[in-house]
C-alpha positions as CSV (number, residue, x, y, z in Angstrom):
1,M,0.0,0.0,0.0
2,D,1.4,3.4,-0.9
3,D,-1.3,5.4,1.0
4,Q,-0.4,4.3,4.5
5,V,-0.8,7.1,7.1
6,F,-0.4,6.7,10.8
7,I,-2.3,9.3,12.9
8,Y,-2.3,9.3,16.7
9,D,-4.0,11.7,19.0
10,T,-3.2,12.0,22.7
11,Y,-4.5,14.4,25.3
12,V,-2.2,15.9,27.7
13,A,-2.8,18.1,30.8
14,T,0.0,20.6,30.4
15,T,0.8,23.9,28.9
16,R,1.7,24.5,25.2
17,E,5.2,25.7,26.3
18,R,5.9,22.5,28.3
19,L,4.6,20.3,25.5
20,W,6.6,22.2,22.9
21,D,9.8,21.9,25.0
22,A,9.2,18.2,25.4
23,L,9.1,17.8,21.6
24,T,12.0,20.0,20.7
25,N,14.5,20.0,23.6
26,P,17.0,17.2,23.4
27,D,17.3,17.1,27.2
28,T,13.6,16.5,27.4
29,T,13.2,14.1,24.5
30,E,15.7,11.7,26.0
31,Q,13.4,11.5,29.1
32,F,10.5,10.0,27.1
33,W,12.2,8.5,24.1
34,S,14.2,5.7,25.8
35,G,17.3,7.8,26.1
36,N,17.3,9.0,22.5
37,R,17.9,12.7,21.9
38,L,16.1,14.6,19.0
39,I,18.6,17.2,17.9
40,S,17.9,20.2,15.6
41,D,18.0,24.0,15.5
42,W,14.5,23.8,14.1
43,A,15.1,26.2,11.2
44,I,13.3,25.2,8.0
45,G,15.7,23.0,6.0
46,S,18.0,22.2,9.0
47,P,18.9,18.7,9.8
48,V,17.0,16.7,12.4
49,R,18.7,13.7,14.0
50,L,17.6,11.1,16.6
51,L,20.7,10.1,18.5
52,D,21.3,7.1,20.7
53,G,24.5,8.3,22.3
54,D,26.7,9.1,19.3
55,M,24.8,6.7,16.9
56,V,22.4,8.3,14.5
57,R,19.2,6.2,14.6
58,D,17.1,8.4,12.3
59,E,17.6,11.6,10.5
60,G,15.7,14.1,8.3
61,E,15.2,17.7,7.6
62,V,12.8,20.4,9.1
63,L,9.9,21.0,6.7
64,D,7.6,23.2,8.8
65,F,8.0,24.8,12.2
66,V,5.6,27.1,14.0
67,P,6.5,27.2,17.7
68,C,3.9,25.9,20.1
69,Q,1.6,25.0,17.2
70,R,3.1,22.5,14.7
71,M,6.2,21.1,13.1
72,S,7.1,18.5,10.6
73,F,10.3,16.9,9.4
74,S,11.4,14.2,6.9
75,W,12.4,10.9,8.5
76,K,14.9,8.4,7.2
77,P,15.6,5.5,9.5
78,H,19.1,4.1,10.0
79,F,18.2,1.2,12.3
80,A,17.5,-2.5,12.0
81,I,14.5,-4.0,13.8
82,E,14.1,-7.7,14.7
83,F,10.9,-9.2,16.1
84,A,10.1,-12.8,17.0
85,A,8.7,-14.7,14.0
86,E,5.8,-15.9,16.1
87,Q,4.6,-12.3,16.5
88,G,4.0,-12.1,12.8
89,T,6.0,-8.9,12.5
90,P,9.0,-8.3,10.2
91,I,12.1,-10.1,11.2
92,A,14.4,-7.4,9.7
93,F,14.0,-3.9,8.4
94,A,14.6,-3.9,4.7
95,E,17.8,-2.1,3.8
96,S,16.2,-0.7,0.6
97,E,13.5,1.0,2.7
98,A,16.1,2.4,5.2
99,G,16.9,5.1,2.6
100,H,13.2,6.0,1.9
101,E,12.2,9.3,3.4
102,T,8.9,9.4,5.3
103,R,7.4,12.5,7.1
104,V,6.6,13.1,10.7
105,G,4.4,15.9,11.9
106,F,3.1,17.1,15.3
107,A,0.3,19.6,15.8
108,I,-1.0,21.0,19.1
109,S,-4.6,22.2,19.6
110,E,-6.8,23.1,22.5
111,F,-9.2,20.5,23.8
112,G,-11.0,21.9,26.8
113,P,-8.7,22.3,29.7
114,Q,-6.0,20.1,28.2
115,L,-4.1,19.9,24.8
116,R,-4.5,17.5,22.0
117,L,-1.3,16.4,20.4
118,T,-1.7,14.9,16.9
119,L,1.1,12.9,15.5
120,T,1.0,12.1,11.8
121,H,3.6,9.9,10.1
122,D,3.2,9.3,6.3
123,H,4.9,9.0,2.9
124,F,5.8,5.4,3.4
125,A,7.2,3.2,0.6
126,P,4.7,0.8,-1.0
127,D,4.3,-2.3,1.1
128,S,6.4,-0.7,3.8
129,K,7.9,-2.8,6.5
130,L,8.4,0.3,8.6
131,F,4.7,1.2,8.8
132,P,3.8,-1.7,11.2
133,I,6.9,-1.0,13.3
134,I,6.1,2.7,13.8
135,S,2.4,1.8,14.3
136,F,3.5,-0.1,17.5
137,G,6.3,2.2,18.5
138,W,4.7,5.6,18.4
139,P,1.9,4.9,20.9
140,F,4.5,3.8,23.5
141,Y,6.6,7.0,23.0
142,M,3.5,9.2,23.0
143,A,2.3,7.5,26.2
144,S,5.8,8.1,27.7
145,L,5.6,11.8,26.7
146,K,2.2,12.1,28.3
147,S,3.5,10.4,31.5
148,L,6.6,12.6,31.6
149,L,4.5,15.8,31.4
150,E,1.8,14.7,33.8
151,S,3.7,12.8,36.4
152,G,7.3,13.9,35.9
153,A,8.7,10.6,34.6
154,G,8.6,9.0,31.2
155,L,7.9,5.3,30.8
156,E,10.9,2.9,30.9
157,L,11.3,0.5,28.0
158,P,12.5,-2.7,29.7
159,A,15.9,-4.0,28.5
160,G,15.6,-6.2,25.5
161,A,11.9,-5.3,25.0
162,K,10.4,-4.8,21.6
163,V,7.7,-2.1,21.3
164,G,4.9,-3.8,19.5
165,R,1.8,-5.9,19.8
166,G,2.5,-9.1,21.7
167,A,6.0,-7.9,22.5
168,N,7.5,-8.4,25.9
């Protein structure tokens, strides 16, 4: 399928400024993104990198950036994923797809006394092996972001755990 779009809404009891900081400040991203730091100066056209220590896990380029409202960036993964065969998920991330650029966007809107954060991830390769992986991973990281902002601590991904349906 070449029309795959992942959309995820979460509702967070916080301020726009705190939510925006959580999405754009590397010191904050590592608190909810399993120690990974999202690095950019956020100028249109600037690089965006997701770093695990010194290793670049993913990278892209800033496409849109309106502080405290919305942002988007291209997304090119540089990682390999393995899942157990019994889970029915991909055993390995296809190298050919690793160079394919997708797009990630975040939008913040009011929803009563809290905020709605909408994540959209699209522009996947036809028959993408990445799509099912992000469909399982993004909900965990968005729950971790919500937990960080509402309780002061992100969720901990257990050592060796895979983020996905039926994963342990």
